[in-house]
FIGURO-795450 format. One record per residue (C-alpha): residue in one letter; x negated, y negated, z negated. Coordinates in steps of 0.5 Angstrom, whole numbers, plus 500, padded with zeros to 3 digits. Example, Ala and Ser with C-alpha at 12.3 -4.5 7.8 and 13.67 -1.06 7.14 Angstrom:
<nodes>
+---+-----+-----+-----+
: r :  px :  py :  pz :
+---+-----+-----+-----+
: a : 475 : 509 : 484 :
: s : 473 : 502 : 486 :
+---+-----+-----+-----+
</nodes>
This chain:
<nodes>
+---+-----+-----+-----+
: r :  px :  py :  pz :
+---+-----+-----+-----+
: m : 531 : 455 : 563 :
: k : 534 : 457 : 556 :
: a : 533 : 464 : 557 :
: l : 525 : 463 : 558 :
: r : 525 : 459 : 552 :
: c : 529 : 465 : 548 :
: v : 523 : 470 : 551 :
: m : 518 : 465 : 549 :
: f : 521 : 464 : 542 :
: v : 521 : 472 : 541 :
: s : 514 : 472 : 543 :
: a : 512 : 467 : 538 :
: l : 515 : 471 : 532 :
: l : 512 : 477 : 535 :
: l : 505 : 474 : 535 :
: a : 506 : 471 : 528 :
: s : 509 : 478 : 525 :
: s : 503 : 481 : 528 :
: s : 498 : 476 : 525 :
: a : 501 : 475 : 518 :
: s : 501 : 483 : 517 :
: a : 494 : 483 : 518 :
: q : 492 : 477 : 513 :
: i : 490 : 477 : 506 :
: t : 495 : 474 : 501 :
: q : 495 : 473 : 493 :
: k : 501 : 474 : 489 :
: n : 502 : 475 : 482 :
: m : 503 : 481 : 479 :
: k : 506 : 485 : 473 :
: f : 505 : 492 : 470 :
: l : 512 : 495 : 469 :
: s : 510 : 502 : 467 :
: g : 505 : 508 : 468 :
: g : 507 : 515 : 471 :
: s : 512 : 520 : 468 :
: t : 507 : 525 : 467 :
: v : 501 : 525 : 462 :
: f : 495 : 530 : 464 :
: r : 489 : 530 : 460 :
: g : 492 : 524 : 456 :
: v : 492 : 520 : 463 :
: y : 499 : 518 : 466 :
: v : 499 : 520 : 473 :
: g : 503 : 519 : 479 :
: p : 506 : 513 : 482 :
: y : 507 : 507 : 477 :
: l : 511 : 501 : 478 :
: g : 509 : 494 : 478 :
: q : 513 : 487 : 480 :
: v : 511 : 482 : 485 :
: v : 513 : 476 : 480 :
: s : 510 : 470 : 485 :
: d : 515 : 473 : 490 :
: p : 522 : 471 : 491 :
: g : 527 : 476 : 487 :
: q : 521 : 478 : 483 :
: p : 521 : 485 : 488 :
: t : 519 : 492 : 484 :
: i : 513 : 496 : 488 :
: d : 511 : 503 : 487 :
: l : 503 : 503 : 485 :
: f : 498 : 509 : 487 :
: c : 492 : 508 : 482 :
: v : 485 : 509 : 486 :
: d : 481 : 506 : 480 :
: y : 479 : 511 : 474 :
: k : 474 : 506 : 471 :
: n : 479 : 500 : 469 :
: d : 485 : 499 : 465 :
: v : 492 : 496 : 465 :
: f : 497 : 496 : 460 :
: i : 505 : 495 : 460 :
: g : 506 : 488 : 460 :
: s : 499 : 486 : 463 :
: q : 500 : 480 : 468 :
: w : 494 : 478 : 474 :
: r : 494 : 475 : 480 :
: a : 492 : 480 : 485 :
: n : 489 : 480 : 493 :
: f : 494 : 484 : 498 :
: s : 489 : 487 : 503 :
: p : 493 : 490 : 509 :
: l : 489 : 497 : 510 :
: g : 489 : 496 : 517 :
: g : 486 : 489 : 517 :
: d : 480 : 486 : 512 :
: l : 478 : 490 : 506 :
: s : 472 : 485 : 504 :
: l : 476 : 483 : 498 :
: t : 477 : 491 : 495 :
: r : 473 : 494 : 490 :
: f : 471 : 499 : 496 :
: n : 472 : 497 : 503 :
: n : 472 : 503 : 506 :
: v : 478 : 504 : 510 :
: t : 477 : 512 : 511 :
: r : 477 : 513 : 503 :
: y : 483 : 508 : 502 :
: q : 486 : 512 : 508 :
: q : 485 : 519 : 505 :
: a : 488 : 516 : 498 :
: a : 494 : 514 : 502 :
: w : 495 : 521 : 505 :
: l : 495 : 524 : 498 :
: a : 499 : 518 : 495 :
: k : 505 : 521 : 500 :
: q : 504 : 528 : 497 :
: f : 508 : 525 : 491 :
: g : 514 : 528 : 491 :
: p : 519 : 532 : 486 :
: g : 517 : 538 : 489 :
: n : 510 : 537 : 488 :
: k : 510 : 534 : 480 :
: p : 507 : 540 : 477 :
: e : 501 : 537 : 482 :
: w : 501 : 530 : 480 :
: g : 495 : 531 : 475 :
: n : 491 : 534 : 481 :
: i : 493 : 530 : 486 :
: d : 491 : 523 : 482 :
: y : 484 : 527 : 480 :
: a : 484 : 527 : 487 :
: i : 484 : 520 : 489 :
: w : 480 : 518 : 484 :
: n : 474 : 523 : 486 :
: i : 475 : 520 : 493 :
: t : 474 : 513 : 491 :
: t : 470 : 515 : 485 :
: p : 466 : 521 : 486 :
: g : 464 : 525 : 480 :
: t : 471 : 523 : 476 :
: p : 471 : 529 : 471 :
: t : 476 : 535 : 471 :
: i : 477 : 535 : 479 :
: g : 477 : 543 : 478 :
: l : 483 : 544 : 473 :
: a : 489 : 546 : 475 :
: t : 496 : 543 : 472 :
: g : 500 : 548 : 477 :
: g : 499 : 553 : 482 :
: l : 493 : 549 : 486 :
: t : 487 : 545 : 484 :
: g : 484 : 538 : 484 :
: q : 479 : 540 : 489 :
: y : 484 : 544 : 493 :
: w : 488 : 537 : 494 :
: l : 481 : 533 : 495 :
: t : 479 : 538 : 501 :
: q : 486 : 537 : 504 :
: a : 485 : 529 : 504 :
: q : 479 : 530 : 507 :
: m : 481 : 533 : 513 :
: s : 481 : 528 : 519 :
: s : 487 : 532 : 521 :
: n : 491 : 530 : 515 :
: y : 489 : 523 : 513 :
: s : 489 : 520 : 520 :
: t : 496 : 521 : 520 :
: v : 497 : 515 : 515 :
: n : 499 : 509 : 519 :
: l : 494 : 504 : 516 :
: a : 499 : 498 : 517 :
: d : 504 : 502 : 512 :
: w : 499 : 500 : 506 :
: v : 496 : 495 : 502 :
: v : 490 : 495 : 497 :
: v : 492 : 491 : 491 :
: t : 486 : 488 : 488 :
: d : 485 : 484 : 482 :
: v : 482 : 477 : 484 :
: n : 477 : 477 : 479 :
: t : 473 : 483 : 480 :
: r : 472 : 487 : 486 :
: s : 467 : 492 : 484 :
: g : 464 : 496 : 479 :
: v : 467 : 496 : 472 :
: g : 472 : 491 : 469 :
: g : 478 : 487 : 470 :
: i : 485 : 490 : 472 :
: q : 486 : 497 : 476 :
: e : 486 : 497 : 483 :
: y : 493 : 500 : 487 :
: l : 495 : 502 : 494 :
: t : 502 : 500 : 495 :
: p : 507 : 501 : 501 :
: n : 507 : 495 : 505 :
: v : 512 : 490 : 503 :
: v : 510 : 485 : 509 :
: p : 516 : 486 : 515 :
: e : 513 : 490 : 521 :
: p : 513 : 487 : 528 :
: a : 518 : 492 : 530 :
: t : 523 : 489 : 524 :
: v : 522 : 483 : 527 :
: l : 523 : 485 : 535 :
: l : 530 : 488 : 532 :
: l : 531 : 481 : 530 :
: g : 528 : 477 : 536 :
: s : 532 : 482 : 541 :
: g : 539 : 479 : 537 :
: i : 536 : 472 : 538 :
: l : 535 : 474 : 545 :
: g : 542 : 477 : 547 :
: l : 545 : 471 : 544 :
: g : 541 : 467 : 548 :
: l : 542 : 470 : 554 :
: v : 550 : 471 : 553 :
: g : 550 : 464 : 552 :
: f : 546 : 462 : 558 :
: f : 550 : 467 : 562 :
: k : 557 : 463 : 559 :
: r : 555 : 457 : 562 :
: n : 553 : 460 : 569 :
: v : 560 : 463 : 570 :
+---+-----+-----+-----+
</nodes>
């Protein structure tokens, strides 16, 4: 009977985790730094933000998907965290494919691609805001158009796991111009696999106790 209760408890944990990971939450954010590379007067590459409303005030990587709006070091705002695999109605673009393509590009920001960071960012901005200037200019050996074409190939963007990404949107501005920039960030909500591992441990302890009592 105790073992059955353990199984039911773990099942409840998994269901709660799955539900929570798809829910929109609100958090207080602070912008810490822009990208480390400048391309045509704009900082490009991963930015750094801080979730000041969470315990420990963790820092997170931010990938800008919003060319038309601004942010400054030290800026603070309240943001909706919308899981990419869930409800996107509070995001600026409300389009999962656009965000999925942008997330694929965000995954390309690595040391080996640093000469291309400008092109990658301008490709992201052309996905979310078509017509962003300088798409064809090269900072390295490739062009923004190359990265845009790669991102729009379903064989590439379909590899992005929606559960891995969250859209961070200023609660005061969800469309048009104005407010703090919008970002993608890797999901900071524990995945069901993590809870499954924890639940397995709890279940194991419960079963050990059950069998000891019946030896």
